[in-house]
Gaussian input, Z-matrix of N, CA and C with variables (Angstrom, degrees):
# hf/3-21g

backbone

0 1
 N
 C     1     B1
 C     2     B2     1     A1
 N     3     B3     2     A2     1     D1
 C     4     B4     3     A3     2     D2
 C     5     B5     4     A4     3     D3
 N     6     B6     5     A5     4     D4
 C     7     B7     6     A6     5     D5
 C     8     B8     7     A7     6     D6
 N     9     B9     8     A8     7     D7
 C    10    B10     9     A9     8     D8
 C    11    B11    10    A10     9     D9
 N    12    B12    11    A11    10    D10
 C    13    B13    12    A12    11    D11
 C    14    B14    13    A13    12    D12
 N    15    B15    14    A14    13    D13
 C    16    B16    15    A15    14    D14
 C    17    B17    16    A16    15    D15
 N    18    B18    17    A17    16    D16
 C    19    B19    18    A18    17    D17
 C    20    B20    19    A19    18    D18
 N    21    B21    20    A20    19    D19
 C    22    B22    21    A21    20    D20
 C    23    B23    22    A22    21    D21
 N    24    B24    23    A23    22    D22
 C    25    B25    24    A24    23    D23
 C    26    B26    25    A25    24    D24
 N    27    B27    26    A26    25    D25
 C    28    B28    27    A27    26    D26
 C    29    B29    28    A28    27    D27
 N    30    B30    29    A29    28    D28
 C    31    B31    30    A30    29    D29
 C    32    B32    31    A31    30    D30
 N    33    B33    32    A32    31    D31
 C    34    B34    33    A33    32    D32
 C    35    B35    34    A34    33    D33
 N    36    B36    35    A35    34    D34
 C    37    B37    36    A36    35    D35
 C    38    B38    37    A37    36    D36
 N    39    B39    38    A38    37    D37
 C    40    B40    39    A39    38    D38
 C    41    B41    40    A40    39    D39
 N    42    B42    41    A41    40    D40
 C    43    B43    42    A42    41    D41
 C    44    B44    43    A43    42    D42
 N    45    B45    44    A44    43    D43
 C    46    B46    45    A45    44    D44
 C    47    B47    46    A46    45    D45
 N    48    B48    47    A47    46    D46
 C    49    B49    48    A48    47    D47
 C    50    B50    49    A49    48    D48
 N    51    B51    50    A50    49    D49
 C    52    B52    51    A51    50    D50
 C    53    B53    52    A52    51    D51
 N    54    B54    53    A53    52    D52
 C    55    B55    54    A54    53    D53
 C    56    B56    55    A55    54    D54
 N    57    B57    56    A56    55    D55
 C    58    B58    57    A57    56    D56
 C    59    B59    58    A58    57    D57
 N    60    B60    59    A59    58    D58
 C    61    B61    60    A60    59    D59
 C    62    B62    61    A61    60    D60
 N    63    B63    62    A62    61    D61
 C    64    B64    63    A63    62    D62
 C    65    B65    64    A64    63    D63
 N    66    B66    65    A65    64    D64
 C    67    B67    66    A66    65    D65
 C    68    B68    67    A67    66    D66
 N    69    B69    68    A68    67    D67
 C    70    B70    69    A69    68    D68
 C    71    B71    70    A70    69    D69
 N    72    B72    71    A71    70    D70
 C    73    B73    72    A72    71    D71
 C    74    B74    73    A73    72    D72
 N    75    B75    74    A74    73    D73
 C    76    B76    75    A75    74    D74
 C    77    B77    76    A76    75    D75
 N    78    B78    77    A77    76    D76
 C    79    B79    78    A78    77    D77
 C    80    B80    79    A79    78    D78
 N    81    B81    80    A80    79    D79
 C    82    B82    81    A81    80    D80
 C    83    B83    82    A82    81    D81
 N    84    B84    83    A83    82    D82
 C    85    B85    84    A84    83    D83
 C    86    B86    85    A85    84    D84
 N    87    B87    86    A86    85    D85
 C    88    B88    87    A87    86    D86
 C    89    B89    88    A88    87    D87
 N    90    B90    89    A89    88    D88
 C    91    B91    90    A90    89    D89
 C    92    B92    91    A91    90    D90
 N    93    B93    92    A92    91    D91
 C    94    B94    93    A93    92    D92
 C    95    B95    94    A94    93    D93
 N    96    B96    95    A95    94    D94
 C    97    B97    96    A96    95    D95
 C    98    B98    97    A97    96    D96
 N    99    B99    98    A98    97    D97
 C   100   B100    99    A99    98    D98
 C   101   B101   100   A100    99    D99
 N   102   B102   101   A101   100   D100
 C   103   B103   102   A102   101   D101
 C   104   B104   103   A103   102   D102
 N   105   B105   104   A104   103   D103
 C   106   B106   105   A105   104   D104
 C   107   B107   106   A106   105   D105
 N   108   B108   107   A107   106   D106
 C   109   B109   108   A108   107   D107
 C   110   B110   109   A109   108   D108
 N   111   B111   110   A110   109   D109
 C   112   B112   111   A111   110   D110
 C   113   B113   112   A112   111   D111
 N   114   B114   113   A113   112   D112
 C   115   B115   114   A114   113   D113
 C   116   B116   115   A115   114   D114
 N   117   B117   116   A116   115   D115
 C   118   B118   117   A117   116   D116
 C   119   B119   118   A118   117   D117
 N   120   B120   119   A119   118   D118
 C   121   B121   120   A120   119   D119
 C   122   B122   121   A121   120   D120
 N   123   B123   122   A122   121   D121
 C   124   B124   123   A123   122   D122
 C   125   B125   124   A124   123   D123
 N   126   B126   125   A125   124   D124
 C   127   B127   126   A126   125   D125
 C   128   B128   127   A127   126   D126
 N   129   B129   128   A128   127   D127
 C   130   B130   129   A129   128   D128
 C   131   B131   130   A130   129   D129
 N   132   B132   131   A131   130   D130
 C   133   B133   132   A132   131   D131
 C   134   B134   133   A133   132   D132
 N   135   B135   134   A134   133   D133
 C   136   B136   135   A135   134   D134
 C   137   B137   136   A136   135   D135
 N   138   B138   137   A137   136   D136
 C   139   B139   138   A138   137   D137
 C   140   B140   139   A139   138   D138
 N   141   B141   140   A140   139   D139
 C   142   B142   141   A141   140   D140
 C   143   B143   142   A142   141   D141
 N   144   B144   143   A143   142   D142
 C   145   B145   144   A144   143   D143
 C   146   B146   145   A145   144   D144
 N   147   B147   146   A146   145   D145
 C   148   B148   147   A147   146   D146
 C   149   B149   148   A148   147   D147
 N   150   B150   149   A149   148   D148
 C   151   B151   150   A150   149   D149
 C   152   B152   151   A151   150   D150
 N   153   B153   152   A152   151   D151
 C   154   B154   153   A153   152   D152
 C   155   B155   154   A154   153   D153
 N   156   B156   155   A155   154   D154
 C   157   B157   156   A156   155   D155
 C   158   B158   157   A157   156   D156
 N   159   B159   158   A158   157   D157
 C   160   B160   159   A159   158   D158
 C   161   B161   160   A160   159   D159
 N   162   B162   161   A161   160   D160
 C   163   B163   162   A162   161   D161
 C   164   B164   163   A163   162   D162
 N   165   B165   164   A164   163   D163
 C   166   B166   165   A165   164   D164
 C   167   B167   166   A166   165   D165
 N   168   B168   167   A167   166   D166
 C   169   B169   168   A168   167   D167
 C   170   B170   169   A169   168   D168
 N   171   B171   170   A170   169   D169
 C   172   B172   171   A171   170   D170
 C   173   B173   172   A172   171   D171
 N   174   B174   173   A173   172   D172
 C   175   B175   174   A174   173   D173
 C   176   B176   175   A175   174   D174
 N   177   B177   176   A176   175   D175
 C   178   B178   177   A177   176   D176
 C   179   B179   178   A178   177   D177
 N   180   B180   179   A179   178   D178
 C   181   B181   180   A180   179   D179
 C   182   B182   181   A181   180   D180
 N   183   B183   182   A182   181   D181
 C   184   B184   183   A183   182   D182
 C   185   B185   184   A184   183   D183
 N   186   B186   185   A185   184   D184
 C   187   B187   186   A186   185   D185
 C   188   B188   187   A187   186   D186
 N   189   B189   188   A188   187   D187
 C   190   B190   189   A189   188   D188
 C   191   B191   190   A190   189   D189
 N   192   B192   191   A191   190   D190
 C   193   B193   192   A192   191   D191
 C   194   B194   193   A193   192   D192
 N   195   B195   194   A194   193   D193
 C   196   B196   195   A195   194   D194
 C   197   B197   196   A196   195   D195
 N   198   B198   197   A197   196   D196
 C   199   B199   198   A198   197   D197
 C   200   B200   199   A199   198   D198
 N   201   B201   200   A200   199   D199
 C   202   B202   201   A201   200   D200
 C   203   B203   202   A202   201   D201
 N   204   B204   203   A203   202   D202
 C   205   B205   204   A204   203   D203
 C   206   B206   205   A205   204   D204
 N   207   B207   206   A206   205   D205
 C   208   B208   207   A207   206   D206
 C   209   B209   208   A208   207   D207
 N   210   B210   209   A209   208   D208
 C   211   B211   210   A210   209   D209
 C   212   B212   211   A211   210   D210
 N   213   B213   212   A212   211   D211
 C   214   B214   213   A213   212   D212
 C   215   B215   214   A214   213   D213
 N   216   B216   215   A215   214   D214
 C   217   B217   216   A216   215   D215
 C   218   B218   217   A217   216   D216
 N   219   B219   218   A218   217   D217
 C   220   B220   219   A219   218   D218
 C   221   B221   220   A220   219   D219
 N   222   B222   221   A221   220   D220
 C   223   B223   222   A222   221   D221
 C   224   B224   223   A223   222   D222
 N   225   B225   224   A224   223   D223
 C   226   B226   225   A225   224   D224
 C   227   B227   226   A226   225   D225
 N   228   B228   227   A227   226   D226
 C   229   B229   228   A228   227   D227
 C   230   B230   229   A229   228   D228
 N   231   B231   230   A230   229   D229
 C   232   B232   231   A231   230   D230
 C   233   B233   232   A232   231   D231
 N   234   B234   233   A233   232   D232
 C   235   B235   234   A234   233   D233
 C   236   B236   235   A235   234   D234
 N   237   B237   236   A236   235   D235
 C   238   B238   237   A237   236   D236
 C   239   B239   238   A238   237   D237
 N   240   B240   239   A239   238   D238
 C   241   B241   240   A240   239   D239
 C   242   B242   241   A241   240   D240
 N   243   B243   242   A242   241   D241
 C   244   B244   243   A243   242   D242
 C   245   B245   244   A244   243   D243
 N   246   B246   245   A245   244   D244
 C   247   B247   246   A246   245   D245
 C   248   B248   247   A247   246   D246
 N   249   B249   248   A248   247   D247
 C   250   B250   249   A249   248   D248
 C   251   B251   250   A250   249   D249
 N   252   B252   251   A251   250   D250
 C   253   B253   252   A252   251   D251
 C   254   B254   253   A253   252   D252
 N   255   B255   254   A254   253   D253
 C   256   B256   255   A255   254   D254
 C   257   B257   256   A256   255   D255

   B1=1.4349
   B2=1.5903
   B3=1.2590
   B4=1.5237
   B5=1.5588
   B6=1.3380
   B7=1.4076
   B8=1.4781
   B9=1.3199
   B10=1.4562
   B11=1.4711
   B12=1.3131
   B13=1.4542
   B14=1.6170
   B15=1.3549
   B16=1.4273
   B17=1.5436
   B18=1.4506
   B19=1.4943
   B20=1.5127
   B21=1.3829
   B22=1.4439
   B23=1.5262
   B24=1.2070
   B25=1.5498
   B26=1.6438
   B27=1.2497
   B28=1.5689
   B29=1.5573
   B30=1.2227
   B31=1.4944
   B32=1.4502
   B33=1.2526
   B34=1.4631
   B35=1.5168
   B36=1.2570
   B37=1.5643
   B38=1.4746
   B39=1.3017
   B40=1.5066
   B41=1.5774
   B42=1.3299
   B43=1.4912
   B44=1.5572
   B45=1.2494
   B46=1.5371
   B47=1.5615
   B48=1.3115
   B49=1.4033
   B50=1.5277
   B51=1.4316
   B52=1.4004
   B53=1.5259
   B54=1.1817
   B55=1.4828
   B56=1.4626
   B57=1.2672
   B58=1.4795
   B59=1.5409
   B60=1.4083
   B61=1.4529
   B62=1.4353
   B63=1.3467
   B64=1.5441
   B65=1.4854
   B66=1.3386
   B67=1.4774
   B68=1.4953
   B69=1.3359
   B70=1.4276
   B71=1.6357
   B72=1.2664
   B73=1.5059
   B74=1.5607
   B75=1.3663
   B76=1.2968
   B77=1.6372
   B78=1.3352
   B79=1.4787
   B80=1.5397
   B81=1.3645
   B82=1.5280
   B83=1.4580
   B84=1.2009
   B85=1.4233
   B86=1.5360
   B87=1.3585
   B88=1.4395
   B89=1.5218
   B90=1.2432
   B91=1.4836
   B92=1.5580
   B93=1.3321
   B94=1.5520
   B95=1.6326
   B96=1.3517
   B97=1.5022
   B98=1.5683
   B99=1.3138
   B100=1.3837
   B101=1.5478
   B102=1.4200
   B103=1.3218
   B104=1.6690
   B105=1.2166
   B106=1.5054
   B107=1.5247
   B108=1.2562
   B109=1.5288
   B110=1.5806
   B111=1.2816
   B112=1.4353
   B113=1.6339
   B114=1.1666
   B115=1.5291
   B116=1.4837
   B117=1.2936
   B118=1.4544
   B119=1.4423
   B120=1.4133
   B121=1.5076
   B122=1.5271
   B123=1.3288
   B124=1.4633
   B125=1.5577
   B126=1.4234
   B127=1.4665
   B128=1.4720
   B129=1.3189
   B130=1.5165
   B131=1.6052
   B132=1.2548
   B133=1.4490
   B134=1.6262
   B135=1.3048
   B136=1.4935
   B137=1.4938
   B138=1.4657
   B139=1.4498
   B140=1.4817
   B141=1.3540
   B142=1.4774
   B143=1.4850
   B144=1.3475
   B145=1.4441
   B146=1.5121
   B147=1.2647
   B148=1.4761
   B149=1.5726
   B150=1.2711
   B151=1.4697
   B152=1.6346
   B153=1.3783
   B154=1.4907
   B155=1.4921
   B156=1.3805
   B157=1.3835
   B158=1.5405
   B159=1.3138
   B160=1.3949
   B161=1.5854
   B162=1.3804
   B163=1.3951
   B164=1.5485
   B165=1.2884
   B166=1.5302
   B167=1.5802
   B168=1.2377
   B169=1.5647
   B170=1.4219
   B171=1.3582
   B172=1.3363
   B173=1.5613
   B174=1.3757
   B175=1.3770
   B176=1.4693
   B177=1.3278
   B178=1.4663
   B179=1.5656
   B180=1.2854
   B181=1.4247
   B182=1.4515
   B183=1.3357
   B184=1.4743
   B185=1.5939
   B186=1.2682
   B187=1.4885
   B188=1.5332
   B189=1.1683
   B190=1.5698
   B191=1.4288
   B192=1.2501
   B193=1.5176
   B194=1.5887
   B195=1.3076
   B196=1.3628
   B197=1.6358
   B198=1.3955
   B199=1.4480
   B200=1.5345
   B201=1.4066
   B202=1.3782
   B203=1.6366
   B204=1.2457
   B205=1.4274
   B206=1.4628
   B207=1.5205
   B208=1.5089
   B209=1.4339
   B210=1.3468
   B211=1.3657
   B212=1.5153
   B213=1.2905
   B214=1.4043
   B215=1.6995
   B216=1.3475
   B217=1.4361
   B218=1.5843
   B219=1.2213
   B220=1.4580
   B221=1.4486
   B222=1.2717
   B223=1.5134
   B224=1.5015
   B225=1.3910
   B226=1.3857
   B227=1.5336
   B228=1.3227
   B229=1.5513
   B230=1.4760
   B231=1.2137
   B232=1.5086
   B233=1.5177
   B234=1.2875
   B235=1.4320
   B236=1.4929
   B237=1.4401
   B238=1.4890
   B239=1.5380
   B240=1.4071
   B241=1.4685
   B242=1.5433
   B243=1.3675
   B244=1.4630
   B245=1.7034
   B246=1.3286
   B247=1.5194
   B248=1.4918
   B249=1.3861
   B250=1.4418
   B251=1.4979
   B252=1.2334
   B253=1.4477
   B254=1.5172
   B255=1.3816
   B256=1.3318
   B257=1.5354
   A1=105.78
   A2=112.09
   A3=115.23
   A4=105.35
   A5=112.02
   A6=120.01
   A7=117.24
   A8=115.40
   A9=118.64
   A10=106.24
   A11=121.62
   A12=130.77
   A13=113.46
   A14=110.78
   A15=115.82
   A16=116.72
   A17=115.16
   A18=118.86
   A19=112.05
   A20=112.23
   A21=114.38
   A22=108.70
   A23=113.88
   A24=125.90
   A25=102.63
   A26=116.71
   A27=116.89
   A28=111.58
   A29=116.10
   A30=117.62
   A31=113.94
   A32=121.65
   A33=124.42
   A34=111.24
   A35=118.86
   A36=118.29
   A37=114.04
   A38=115.34
   A39=122.36
   A40=105.06
   A41=116.65
   A42=118.02
   A43=108.24
   A44=120.75
   A45=124.77
   A46=106.28
   A47=116.22
   A48=115.25
   A49=110.36
   A50=119.43
   A51=119.05
   A52=110.96
   A53=119.87
   A54=123.09
   A55=113.54
   A56=120.49
   A57=128.38
   A58=110.24
   A59=114.12
   A60=122.26
   A61=116.51
   A62=108.22
   A63=113.92
   A64=110.96
   A65=119.85
   A66=123.89
   A67=116.35
   A68=114.93
   A69=117.60
   A70=113.80
   A71=110.46
   A72=117.37
   A73=111.81
   A74=116.63
   A75=117.74
   A76=110.57
   A77=106.43
   A78=113.20
   A79=106.08
   A80=108.54
   A81=115.45
   A82=108.69
   A83=122.34
   A84=129.32
   A85=107.09
   A86=118.57
   A87=122.61
   A88=109.62
   A89=118.34
   A90=119.41
   A91=113.73
   A92=116.91
   A93=119.91
   A94=105.41
   A95=108.40
   A96=112.02
   A97=108.20
   A98=122.10
   A99=122.55
   A100=101.32
   A101=112.75
   A102=121.24
   A103=116.77
   A104=118.14
   A105=120.30
   A106=109.97
   A107=112.41
   A108=115.88
   A109=107.05
   A110=115.50
   A111=119.29
   A112=108.41
   A113=113.85
   A114=121.15
   A115=101.70
   A116=133.60
   A117=128.18
   A118=112.01
   A119=111.56
   A120=117.35
   A121=105.12
   A122=113.03
   A123=116.80
   A124=113.74
   A125=112.70
   A126=117.06
   A127=112.33
   A128=117.29
   A129=116.23
   A130=107.55
   A131=112.38
   A132=113.47
   A133=112.63
   A134=112.66
   A135=114.29
   A136=114.74
   A137=119.17
   A138=122.45
   A139=111.80
   A140=108.14
   A141=121.20
   A142=108.20
   A143=115.90
   A144=126.29
   A145=111.68
   A146=113.30
   A147=118.90
   A148=111.99
   A149=113.10
   A150=109.00
   A151=112.14
   A152=113.05
   A153=115.94
   A154=110.38
   A155=112.77
   A156=118.68
   A157=114.51
   A158=120.27
   A159=121.19
   A160=107.67
   A161=117.25
   A162=120.86
   A163=107.15
   A164=113.96
   A165=123.01
   A166=102.51
   A167=116.28
   A168=112.28
   A169=112.19
   A170=129.20
   A171=128.81
   A172=111.15
   A173=116.44
   A174=121.40
   A175=110.79
   A176=123.86
   A177=118.41
   A178=109.10
   A179=121.34
   A180=123.43
   A181=116.06
   A182=114.04
   A183=124.24
   A184=100.93
   A185=119.06
   A186=112.37
   A187=113.41
   A188=116.80
   A189=114.40
   A190=110.84
   A191=118.12
   A192=123.56
   A193=110.26
   A194=113.04
   A195=115.74
   A196=119.25
   A197=107.23
   A198=113.89
   A199=110.98
   A200=112.61
   A201=118.67
   A202=118.53
   A203=109.84
   A204=118.40
   A205=118.05
   A206=111.38
   A207=115.06
   A208=107.84
   A209=128.56
   A210=129.28
   A211=112.88
   A212=117.04
   A213=125.19
   A214=101.20
   A215=111.19
   A216=124.18
   A217=112.74
   A218=114.50
   A219=118.11
   A220=117.86
   A221=118.05
   A222=122.08
   A223=114.50
   A224=113.67
   A225=121.12
   A226=114.08
   A227=110.14
   A228=115.70
   A229=117.19
   A230=117.60
   A231=127.17
   A232=106.96
   A233=115.84
   A234=124.25
   A235=112.88
   A236=114.46
   A237=123.21
   A238=111.39
   A239=111.02
   A240=119.64
   A241=115.21
   A242=109.95
   A243=120.50
   A244=109.57
   A245=110.45
   A246=120.83
   A247=109.42
   A248=117.79
   A249=121.90
   A250=114.75
   A251=120.12
   A252=126.46
   A253=109.70
   A254=118.36
   A255=122.83
   A256=113.58
   D1=126.73
   D2=177.87
   D3=-90.40
   D4=148.72
   D5=169.96
   D6=-89.58
   D7=137.59
   D8=-174.06
   D9=-82.76
   D10=166.34
   D11=173.93
   D12=-52.37
   D13=-45.45
   D14=175.53
   D15=-63.86
   D16=-36.50
   D17=173.12
   D18=-64.72
   D19=-41.15
   D20=-179.55
   D21=-61.13
   D22=-56.69
   D23=-175.69
   D24=-46.97
   D25=-51.25
   D26=-179.49
   D27=-63.63
   D28=-42.33
   D29=172.40
   D30=-57.31
   D31=-51.61
   D32=-179.89
   D33=-68.22
   D34=-34.09
   D35=170.82
   D36=-65.73
   D37=-36.77
   D38=177.14
   D39=-60.74
   D40=-51.22
   D41=-177.23
   D42=-63.24
   D43=-31.97
   D44=178.83
   D45=-67.33
   D46=-47.00
   D47=-177.36
   D48=-66.03
   D49=-41.26
   D50=175.50
   D51=-55.51
   D52=-49.99
   D53=-178.75
   D54=-61.86
   D55=-36.61
   D56=177.69
   D57=-67.49
   D58=-42.19
   D59=172.93
   D60=-55.82
   D61=-38.81
   D62=-173.87
   D63=-89.31
   D64=-40.76
   D65=-175.50
   D66=-99.72
   D67=-30.12
   D68=177.21
   D69=96.82
   D70=3.68
   D71=178.97
   D72=-159.12
   D73=-178.30
   D74=-174.26
   D75=-132.25
   D76=30.33
   D77=-179.69
   D78=-98.40
   D79=107.87
   D80=-179.61
   D81=-138.64
   D82=155.78
   D83=-178.60
   D84=-67.72
   D85=158.67
   D86=-177.12
   D87=-63.52
   D88=-30.29
   D89=-176.29
   D90=-88.39
   D91=7.32
   D92=-176.83
   D93=-70.44
   D94=135.32
   D95=173.13
   D96=-118.91
   D97=144.38
   D98=-175.77
   D99=-121.54
   D100=131.57
   D101=178.70
   D102=-92.91
   D103=121.96
   D104=-179.64
   D105=-110.78
   D106=137.36
   D107=174.48
   D108=-90.68
   D109=133.93
   D110=179.33
   D111=-142.36
   D112=160.02
   D113=-174.56
   D114=-94.92
   D115=-4.12
   D116=-173.74
   D117=-80.72
   D118=168.20
   D119=178.28
   D120=-84.38
   D121=141.83
   D122=175.91
   D123=-56.85
   D124=126.82
   D125=-179.60
   D126=-120.94
   D127=0.58
   D128=-179.19
   D129=-147.67
   D130=176.66
   D131=-176.53
   D132=-77.79
   D133=-12.68
   D134=173.85
   D135=-82.10
   D136=-17.28
   D137=171.94
   D138=-72.28
   D139=141.79
   D140=178.90
   D141=-91.19
   D142=157.87
   D143=178.12
   D144=-61.19
   D145=-29.22
   D146=-171.85
   D147=-90.13
   D148=9.98
   D149=178.63
   D150=103.09
   D151=-19.67
   D152=-176.98
   D153=-81.59
   D154=160.92
   D155=173.94
   D156=-128.59
   D157=129.35
   D158=-178.68
   D159=-92.88
   D160=123.79
   D161=178.19
   D162=-109.45
   D163=131.88
   D164=177.59
   D165=-75.38
   D166=79.02
   D167=-173.54
   D168=-78.00
   D169=-29.64
   D170=178.80
   D171=-60.86
   D172=-50.54
   D173=177.17
   D174=-65.56
   D175=-40.01
   D176=177.21
   D177=-61.32
   D178=-47.65
   D179=-180.00
   D180=-55.12
   D181=-36.88
   D182=-173.42
   D183=-77.46
   D184=-42.77
   D185=176.87
   D186=-71.29
   D187=-30.82
   D188=176.98
   D189=-66.00
   D190=-43.82
   D191=172.95
   D192=-48.56
   D193=-48.18
   D194=-176.92
   D195=-69.48
   D196=-19.41
   D197=-176.81
   D198=-119.19
   D199=37.23
   D200=178.91
   D201=-52.94
   D202=-44.90
   D203=-176.39
   D204=-66.94
   D205=-14.38
   D206=177.97
   D207=-96.63
   D208=-10.68
   D209=-173.38
   D210=-67.01
   D211=141.33
   D212=176.18
   D213=-71.90
   D214=150.40
   D215=177.46
   D216=-50.84
   D217=-48.96
   D218=179.62
   D219=-69.64
   D220=-28.15
   D221=168.52
   D222=-67.33
   D223=-49.03
   D224=177.11
   D225=-58.55
   D226=-43.46
   D227=171.81
   D228=-55.52
   D229=-38.78
   D230=-176.29
   D231=-66.01
   D232=-37.79
   D233=-175.94
   D234=-83.57
   D235=-30.25
   D236=173.48
   D237=-62.44
   D238=-38.68
   D239=179.72
   D240=-59.59
   D241=-23.85
   D242=-173.26
   D243=-96.35
   D244=2.22
   D245=-177.13
   D246=69.24
   D247=41.93
   D248=170.92
   D249=-49.28
   D250=131.79
   D251=172.47
   D252=-90.86
   D253=106.50
   D254=-178.48
   D255=-84.29

């Protein structure tokens, strides 16, 4: 089962929220990976066998910053709530 872009956005945003709650910011190196615990069955190589998912959060945040002009308003607002540094 493939993940949709909306599903992947939600997963990445959840990882960003988790990091922000723990650290209080979204300033991470590009190689930073965030581990999320989920109840879903692994569907990709990033999913762990124990139900966890590893999200390459640093890469995602870097790419989002580079593509700011193309972001939908709702997606940008969600990141603004977390204090995203554009």
